[in-house]
KEKE-3310 file (N, C-alpha, C; in steps of 0.2 Angstrom, whole numbers, plus 5000, padded with zeros to 4 digits):
npx = (5132:5138:5135:5150:5149:5144:5151:5159:5172:5188:5186:5191:5199:5203:5212:5220:5226:5233:5242:5251:5257:5266:5283:5298:5304:5314:5305:5293:5292:5293:5284:5277:5272:5261:5244:5232:5222:5225:5236:5241:5250:5248:5234:5233:5239:5239:5233:5224:5212:5199:5195:5196:5187:5175:5175:5173:5160:5154:5157:5150:5137:5133:5135:5125:5113:5114:5114:5101:5094:5085:5079:5084:5089:5094:5107:5116:5129:5139:5155:5161:5152:5150:5142:5131:5134:5148:5151:5158:5171:5170:5177:5172:5162:5150:5149:5149:5135:5127:5127:5114:5109:5116:5108:5096:5099:5100:5088:5080:5085:5081:5069:5065:5071:5064:5053:5055:5059:5046:5042:5051:5064:5071:5069:5070:5082:5095:5108:5123:5139:5147:5158:5162:5154:5138:5135:5139:5129:5117:5119:5120:5107:5101:5105:5100:5087:5088:5090:5099:5111:5120:5136:5147:5161:5176:5193:5204:5217:5219:5217:5200:5192:5179:5163:5158:5145:5141:5134:5142:5145:5140:5147:5156:5171:5178:5188:5185:5177:5166:5160:5156:5147:5136:5133:5126:5115:5108:5097:5089:5076:5074:5081:5090:5099:5110:5118:5133:5151:5162:5161:5147:5141:5144:5139:5126:5123:5125:5117:5103:5106:5104:5092:5087:5090:5083:5088:5087:5075:5063:5064:5058:5067:5077:5080:5089:5088:5084:5089:5103:5105:5099:5108:5122:5118:5112:5098:5089:5094:5099:5088:5083:5093:5091:5099:5095:5079:5063:5055:5064:5067:5058:5063:5068:5063:5064:5067:5067:5064:5067:5054:5046:5053:5050:5038:5035:5040:5033:5021:5024:5020:5023:5016:5010:5019:5027:5018:5015)
npy = (5404:5388:5374:5368:5353:5350:5353:5349:5353:5358:5374:5392:5398:5386:5382:5393:5391:5379:5381:5389:5380:5372:5366:5377:5385:5389:5389:5390:5402:5410:5423:5419:5406:5409:5408:5414:5423:5426:5436:5450:5459:5454:5455:5470:5475:5483:5476:5469:5477:5476:5465:5472:5480:5473:5466:5477:5481:5470:5466:5477:5475:5461:5461:5471:5465:5453:5458:5463:5475:5483:5496:5512:5529:5542:5553:5567:5578:5592:5590:5601:5607:5613:5607:5617:5621:5620:5631:5640:5636:5636:5640:5650:5664:5662:5648:5645:5650:5641:5630:5628:5619:5607:5604:5602:5591:5582:5581:5577:5565:5557:5557:5551:5537:5534:5533:5521:5511:5508:5498:5488:5492:5490:5496:5510:5515:5527:5532:5539:5547:5545:5552:5567:5583:5587:5573:5566:5572:5565:5552:5553:5557:5546:5535:5543:5540:5528:5518:5509:5514:5518:5520:5526:5527:5534:5532:5544:5558:5565:5557:5554:5549:5536:5544:5544:5538:5530:5513:5501:5489:5492:5500:5505:5505:5514:5512:5516:5529:5527:5515:5517:5526:5520:5511:5520:5523:5512:5506:5517:5525:5537:5554:5566:5581:5592:5608:5609:5606:5603:5588:5585:5592:5584:5571:5575:5579:5569:5560:5567:5566:5553:5551:5559:5555:5542:5531:5528:5525:5539:5546:5554:5569:5581:5597:5604:5620:5633:5645:5644:5634:5642:5653:5647:5638:5643:5638:5641:5647:5636:5630:5640:5641:5630:5618:5610:5602:5612:5605:5597:5604:5599:5587:5589:5596:5611:5611:5616:5612:5598:5591:5595:5589:5576:5574:5576:5564:5554:5557:5555:5551:5539:5536:5546:5556:5550:5552:5565)
npz = (5902:5902:5914:5922:5923:5912:5902:5887:5883:5889:5900:5896:5906:5913:5904:5904:5917:5916:5906:5915:5923:5916:5911:5913:5900:5886:5875:5880:5886:5876:5867:5856:5860:5869:5873:5863:5866:5879:5879:5879:5873:5860:5857:5858:5845:5830:5820:5826:5828:5823:5831:5843:5843:5842:5853:5862:5860:5863:5876:5887:5881:5884:5899:5903:5899:5906:5919:5917:5912:5902:5896:5894:5900:5892:5896:5892:5895:5901:5908:5916:5923:5938:5954:5963:5975:5973:5965:5965:5961:5947:5931:5924:5925:5918:5918:5931:5932:5926:5934:5939:5931:5936:5947:5941:5933:5941:5949:5939:5936:5948:5950:5937:5940:5953:5946:5938:5947:5950:5943:5943:5940:5930:5917:5908:5914:5921:5910:5909:5905:5915:5921:5929:5933:5925:5922:5933:5942:5935:5937:5951:5956:5952:5962:5973:5973:5976:5966:5952:5940:5924:5919:5905:5904:5896:5889:5893:5887:5898:5913:5919:5933:5936:5942:5959:5960:5951:5948:5952:5945:5934:5927:5915:5903:5890:5874:5860:5854:5844:5848:5861:5858:5852:5863:5872:5864:5861:5867:5871:5878:5879:5877:5884:5886:5891:5894:5888:5882:5868:5868:5872:5861:5850:5855:5855:5842:5834:5838:5835:5821:5817:5820:5812:5799:5800:5804:5816:5828:5832:5847:5864:5863:5873:5877:5889:5894:5886:5883:5883:5873:5860:5860:5856:5844:5828:5825:5817:5807:5801:5796:5788:5778:5771:5773:5783:5785:5789:5796:5803:5816:5824:5831:5843:5859:5869:5887:5904:5917:5928:5932:5920:5910:5914:5913:5899:5894:5900:5893:5880:5863:5852:5839:5837:5834:5824:5814:5812)
capx = (5137:5136:5138:5155:5148:5139:5156:5163:5180:5189:5184:5196:5202:5206:5217:5226:5230:5236:5249:5255:5261:5271:5290:5298:5310:5314:5300:5287:5292:5293:5278:5273:5269:5256:5236:5231:5216:5229:5241:5239:5253:5245:5228:5234:5241:5235:5229:5217:5207:5192:5192:5194:5180:5169:5174:5172:5152:5151:5155:5144:5131:5133:5134:5119:5109:5113:5111:5092:5095:5079:5080:5088:5086:5101:5108:5122:5130:5146:5160:5165:5148:5149:5136:5128:5138:5154:5150:5164:5176:5170:5182:5170:5154:5144:5149:5145:5128:5125:5129:5108:5108:5118:5103:5090:5100:5101:5081:5077:5087:5080:5062:5065:5073:5058:5047:5058:5058:5040:5041:5055:5069:5076:5067:5073:5089:5099:5115:5127:5145:5152:5161:5161:5148:5132:5137:5138:5123:5113:5120:5119:5100:5097:5108:5096:5081:5089:5091:5105:5113:5125:5142:5150:5168:5181:5200:5207:5224:5220:5211:5195:5191:5172:5160:5155:5137:5138:5132:5149:5143:5138:5152:5161:5177:5180:5193:5182:5171:5160:5155:5153:5140:5131:5129:5122:5109:5105:5093:5087:5070:5073:5088:5092:5105:5111:5123:5141:5155:5163:5159:5141:5138:5145:5134:5119:5122:5125:5110:5099:5107:5103:5084:5083:5090:5079:5093:5086:5069:5062:5061:5059:5073:5075:5086:5089:5092:5084:5093:5110:5106:5099:5115:5126:5116:5106:5094:5083:5098:5100:5083:5082:5097:5090:5105:5091:5071:5060:5052:5070:5066:5053:5065:5069:5060:5067:5064:5070:5065:5066:5047:5043:5054:5048:5029:5036:5043:5029:5016:5027:5017:5026:5013:5008:5025:5030:5012:5014)
capy = (5401:5381:5372:5364:5346:5348:5355:5345:5355:5363:5381:5396:5399:5380:5383:5397:5388:5373:5384:5391:5374:5369:5368:5384:5383:5395:5389:5391:5410:5415:5426:5415:5402:5413:5408:5422:5426:5428:5439:5457:5462:5453:5459:5477:5475:5487:5472:5466:5481:5474:5461:5474:5485:5468:5465:5482:5481:5463:5465:5480:5472:5455:5463:5475:5460:5449:5462:5464:5481:5483:5501:5518:5536:5544:5560:5571:5585:5595:5588:5606:5611:5610:5608:5624:5621:5621:5635:5645:5633:5636:5643:5658:5666:5658:5641:5646:5651:5633:5625:5625:5612:5601:5601:5598:5583:5576:5579:5573:5557:5554:5557:5545:5532:5532:5528:5514:5505:5505:5493:5484:5495:5488:5500:5517:5516:5531:5532:5544:5546:5542:5557:5573:5588:5586:5565:5565:5573:5561:5544:5554:5556:5538:5534:5546:5537:5520:5514:5509:5519:5517:5525:5523:5531:5533:5534:5551:5559:5566:5551:5555:5543:5536:5546:5538:5538:5524:5507:5498:5483:5497:5505:5502:5509:5511:5515:5518:5534:5526:5511:5521:5530:5515:5508:5526:5525:5505:5505:5523:5527:5546:5558:5573:5584:5597:5613:5606:5608:5599:5581:5585:5594:5579:5568:5579:5581:5563:5557:5569:5564:5546:5552:5564:5549:5537:5526:5527:5527:5545:5546:5561:5573:5586:5600:5608:5627:5636:5651:5642:5633:5645:5657:5645:5637:5647:5632:5643:5648:5631:5628:5645:5640:5623:5613:5606:5604:5616:5600:5594:5608:5596:5583:5590:5600:5613:5610:5620:5609:5590:5590:5597:5584:5569:5574:5574:5558:5550:5558:5555:5547:5537:5535:5553:5560:5550:5554:5573)
capz = (5904:5903:5919:5922:5923:5905:5896:5882:5881:5896:5898:5894:5912:5915:5899:5906:5923:5914:5904:5921:5926:5912:5913:5911:5895:5881:5871:5885:5889:5871:5866:5851:5866:5873:5872:5860:5870:5886:5877:5879:5866:5854:5856:5856:5838:5825:5816:5830:5830:5822:5838:5850:5843:5843:5862:5865:5858:5865:5885:5889:5881:5889:5905:5904:5898:5912:5924:5916:5909:5897:5893:5897:5898:5890:5900:5891:5897:5903:5912:5920:5926:5946:5957:5967:5981:5973:5959:5966:5957:5940:5929:5922:5928:5915:5920:5936:5932:5924:5939:5941:5929:5940:5951:5938:5930:5947:5951:5934:5937:5953:5947:5932:5944:5955:5942:5935:5953:5951:5937:5944:5940:5925:5912:5909:5918:5919:5909:5908:5903:5920:5923:5933:5932:5923:5922:5939:5944:5933:5942:5959:5956:5951:5969:5980:5973:5978:5960:5948:5935:5921:5917:5901:5903:5889:5892:5889:5890:5906:5914:5924:5936:5934:5947:5963:5961:5946:5950:5950:5940:5927:5926:5908:5901:5883:5871:5854:5855:5841:5851:5867:5857:5852:5870:5874:5860:5860:5872:5873:5877:5878:5876:5887:5883:5896:5892:5889:5876:5862:5868:5872:5854:5847:5856:5852:5834:5832:5840:5830:5814:5817:5821:5807:5794:5802:5808:5824:5830:5835:5855:5865:5864:5876:5877:5894:5894:5878:5882:5881:5867:5856:5859:5853:5839:5827:5822:5812:5801:5796:5793:5782:5773:5769:5775:5787:5784:5794:5802:5808:5821:5828:5833:5849:5862:5876:5893:5909:5924:5928:5932:5914:5905:5914:5910:5892:5892:5900:5887:5872:5860:5846:5833:5834:5833:5816:5808:5811)
cpx = (5135:5140:5144:5153:5145:5145:5159:5171:5181:5187:5191:5201:5205:5213:5224:5231:5233:5243:5254:5259:5266:5278:5291:5305:5309:5308:5293:5287:5293:5284:5273:5270:5262:5248:5234:5227:5218:5235:5239:5243:5250:5238:5229:5237:5237:5230:5224:5212:5199:5190:5192:5188:5173:5168:5171:5163:5151:5151:5151:5138:5129:5131:5128:5113:5108:5111:5103:5091:5089:5079:5083:5085:5094:5102:5116:5122:5137:5147:5161:5159:5147:5143:5136:5134:5145:5156:5156:5171:5176:5175:5179:5163:5149:5144:5147:5137:5124:5125:5120:5106:5110:5112:5097:5092:5099:5094:5078:5080:5082:5072:5060:5066:5067:5053:5049:5058:5051:5038:5048:5063:5074:5074:5069:5077:5093:5105:5120:5135:5150:5155:5159:5155:5141:5130:5136:5133:5118:5113:5120:5112:5098:5098:5102:5090:5081:5089:5098:5106:5119:5129:5147:5155:5172:5188:5202:5213:5224:5215:5206:5192:5182:5169:5158:5148:5136:5137:5139:5148:5141:5141:5157:5167:5178:5186:5191:5177:5165:5156:5153:5147:5136:5128:5123:5115:5106:5099:5089:5080:5067:5080:5087:5100:5105:5116:5130:5146:5156:5160:5151:5138:5139:5141:5127:5118:5122:5119:5105:5101:5104:5095:5082:5083:5087:5082:5092:5079:5068:5061:5062:5065:5074:5083:5085:5093:5091:5087:5102:5109:5105:5105:5120:5124:5111:5103:5090:5087:5098:5093:5082:5087:5097:5093:5100:5083:5068:5057:5057:5069:5061:5055:5066:5065:5064:5063:5068:5069:5064:5058:5044:5047:5054:5041:5030:5036:5037:5023:5018:5022:5020:5023:5010:5013:5026:5024:5012:5019)
cpy = (5394:5379:5367:5357:5346:5351:5349:5347:5359:5371:5386:5397:5392:5380:5386:5394:5383:5376:5387:5385:5370:5370:5374:5383:5388:5394:5392:5399:5412:5417:5422:5408:5404:5411:5415:5426:5429:5432:5446:5461:5461:5456:5466:5479:5479:5482:5470:5471:5481:5469:5465:5478:5479:5468:5470:5483:5476:5464:5469:5478:5467:5457:5466:5470:5455:5452:5465:5471:5481:5490:5508:5524:5540:5552:5563:5577:5588:5592:5594:5609:5609:5611:5615:5625:5623:5626:5641:5642:5634:5641:5650:5658:5663:5652:5640:5645:5645:5630:5622:5620:5605:5598:5598:5593:5578:5574:5576:5565:5553:5552:5551:5537:5528:5528:5521:5510:5505:5499:5488:5486:5493:5492:5507:5519:5522:5530:5537:5542:5544:5546:5562:5577:5584:5577:5563:5566:5568:5553:5547:5555:5550:5536:5537:5543:5529:5515:5513:5513:5516:5522:5522:5529:5530:5535:5539:5553:5560:5563:5554:5550:5542:5540:5541:5536:5531:5518:5503:5492:5485:5501:5503:5507:5509:5514:5519:5522:5531:5520:5512:5523:5525:5512:5514:5525:5517:5503:5511:5523:5534:5548:5565:5574:5592:5602:5609:5608:5604:5593:5580:5587:5588:5573:5569:5578:5573:5559:5559:5567:5557:5546:5554:5559:5543:5531:5524:5529:5534:5543:5553:5564:5580:5590:5605:5614:5630:5642:5650:5639:5637:5652:5653:5641:5641:5640:5635:5646:5642:5630:5634:5643:5633:5618:5608:5606:5608:5610:5596:5597:5604:5591:5583:5596:5604:5613:5614:5617:5600:5589:5590:5592:5577:5568:5573:5569:5553:5551:5557:5548:5545:5539:5543:5558:5558:5551:5562:5576)
cpz = (5905:5911:5919:5921:5916:5901:5893:5883:5888:5894:5897:5900:5913:5910:5902:5913:5922:5912:5910:5925:5923:5914:5910:5907:5890:5876:5874:5885:5883:5869:5861:5855:5868:5871:5868:5862:5877:5884:5875:5874:5860:5851:5855:5851:5834:5821:5819:5832:5828:5828:5844:5848:5843:5850:5865:5865:5863:5874:5887:5888:5884:5896:5908:5903:5904:5917:5923:5913:5904:5892:5896:5895:5897:5894:5897:5894:5898:5909:5918:5923:5933:5949:5961:5971:5980:5967:5960:5963:5950:5937:5925:5927:5925:5917:5927:5937:5929:5927:5941:5938:5931:5944:5948:5935:5936:5950:5946:5934:5942:5952:5941:5937:5948:5952:5939:5940:5953:5948:5938:5942:5936:5918:5914:5914:5916:5916:5907:5905:5908:5922:5929:5930:5931:5923:5928:5943:5941:5938:5950:5960:5956:5958:5974:5979:5976:5972:5957:5943:5931:5920:5912:5900:5897:5892:5888:5890:5896:5907:5919:5926:5937:5942:5953:5964:5956:5949:5948:5945:5934:5926:5921:5907:5894:5880:5865:5857:5851:5844:5857:5865:5856:5858:5871:5870:5859:5862:5876:5872:5877:5878:5879:5887:5888:5893:5893:5882:5871:5862:5868:5866:5850:5846:5854:5846:5830:5832:5836:5823:5813:5817:5814:5801:5795:5802:5814:5825:5834:5843:5857:5867:5866:5878:5883:5893:5888:5879:5880:5875:5860:5855:5857:5847:5836:5822:5816:5806:5797:5792:5787:5776:5769:5770:5781:5785:5791:5799:5806:5815:5827:5832:5840:5851:5868:5883:5899:5916:5923:5927:5925:5908:5907:5911:5902:5890:5894:5896:5880:5869:5852:5839:5831:5833:5825:5811:5808:5805)
residu = (MET:LYS:ASP:ASP:HIS:LYS:ARG:VAL:PHE:PRO:ASP:ALA:HIS:GLN:ASP:ILE:GLU:THR:THR:ARG:GLU:ILE:PRO:ASP:THR:PRO:GLN:THR:ARG:ALA:PRO:ALA:TYR:ARG:LEU:ALA:PHE:ASN:ASP:ASN:ASP:PHE:LEU:CYS:ARG:ASP:GLU:LEU:ARG:PRO:VAL:ARG:LEU:GLN:LEU:GLU:LEU:LEU:LYS:PRO:GLU:LEU:LEU:MET:SER:GLU:TYR:GLY:ILE:GLU:SER:THR:ILE:VAL:LEU:PHE:GLY:GLY:ALA:ARG:ILE:PRO:GLU:PRO:ALA:LYS:ARG:ASP:THR:ALA:ARG:THR:GLU:THR:LEU:ALA:GLY:LEU:SER:LYS:TYR:TYR:ASP:GLN:ALA:ARG:GLU:PHE:ALA:ARG:LEU:MET:THR:LEU:LYS:SER:LEU:GLU:THR:GLY:GLY:ARG:GLU:ASN:VAL:ILE:VAL:SER:GLY:GLY:GLY:PRO:GLY:VAL:MET:GLU:ALA:GLY:ASN:ARG:GLY:ALA:ALA:ASP:ALA:GLY:GLY:VAL:SER:ILE:GLY:LEU:ASN:ILE:VAL:LEU:PRO:HIS:GLU:GLN:ALA:PRO:ASN:GLU:TYR:VAL:THR:PRO:ASP:LEU:CYS:PHE:ASN:PHE:HIS:TYR:PHE:GLY:ILE:ARG:LYS:MET:HIS:PHE:LEU:MET:ARG:ALA:ASN:ALA:ILE:THR:VAL:PHE:PRO:GLY:GLY:PHE:GLY:THR:LEU:ASP:GLU:MET:PHE:GLU:SER:LEU:THR:LEU:ILE:GLN:THR:GLU:ARG:MET:LYS:PRO:VAL:PRO:PHE:LEU:LEU:PHE:GLY:LYS:GLU:PHE:TRP:GLU:ARG:ILE:ILE:ASN:TRP:ASP:ALA:LEU:ALA:ASP:ALA:GLY:THR:ILE:SER:ALA:ASN:ASP:LEU:ASP:LEU:PHE:ARG:TYR:VAL:GLU:THR:ALA:GLU:GLU:ALA:VAL:GLU:ILE:ILE:GLU:ASN:TRP:ASP:TYR:ASP:ALA:PHE:THR:GLN:SER)
# end
């Protein structure tokens, strides 16, 4: 932003303040008189959707750039998975058993954040969906290490507040799922996927599709919990049917522990992967 003494024109804030000092008349009270960028009713019109899409792409991009975020480690996973201490609150026995992945997500984020802090804390920053469950565990692990983390929340019919471990200056809220997904992946150096439901599956498959179709460069793509994933997705059946190629199964790897995931990310060889 330019210094005030270098500005040729008044900034937007000054004009907003100026309009508050004008006489109160039928003309100045009319919606038509409001400054367009300060008129919420106007901005929320259906015809302004392209502008809102642009704003939703631009705001987090500017704020993350200004904060100095260079790259991220993506952490996808279920909102309903409880931490082990609260596993009794899980709605099913299976969900309670998956609580171990809360601890793995937390430890993974802690280890990655410690390594990030060794180089200034702006590379490989943990980014989650900002909500509860596995997302909370990721942001919590980054906080355990004394680092920052990003939360990309989404407005839902039953609103969930951001978890308390997201760095406040990096806690964003979205209306558009598509723009939110772009922000997940635009800086991604690795993608980790923990057990989850429809949202997690949506994020996982879209990310895999982008890599498969070479719309996104390949990055370490790690699925925590082989038993879970092989139980709900018959990957081999897709390859056998020919709807995916056999080598598409090499786009991801299974891991069970945080330490295993960190080791794979640290030893990732982009050139070797792309030539295989």
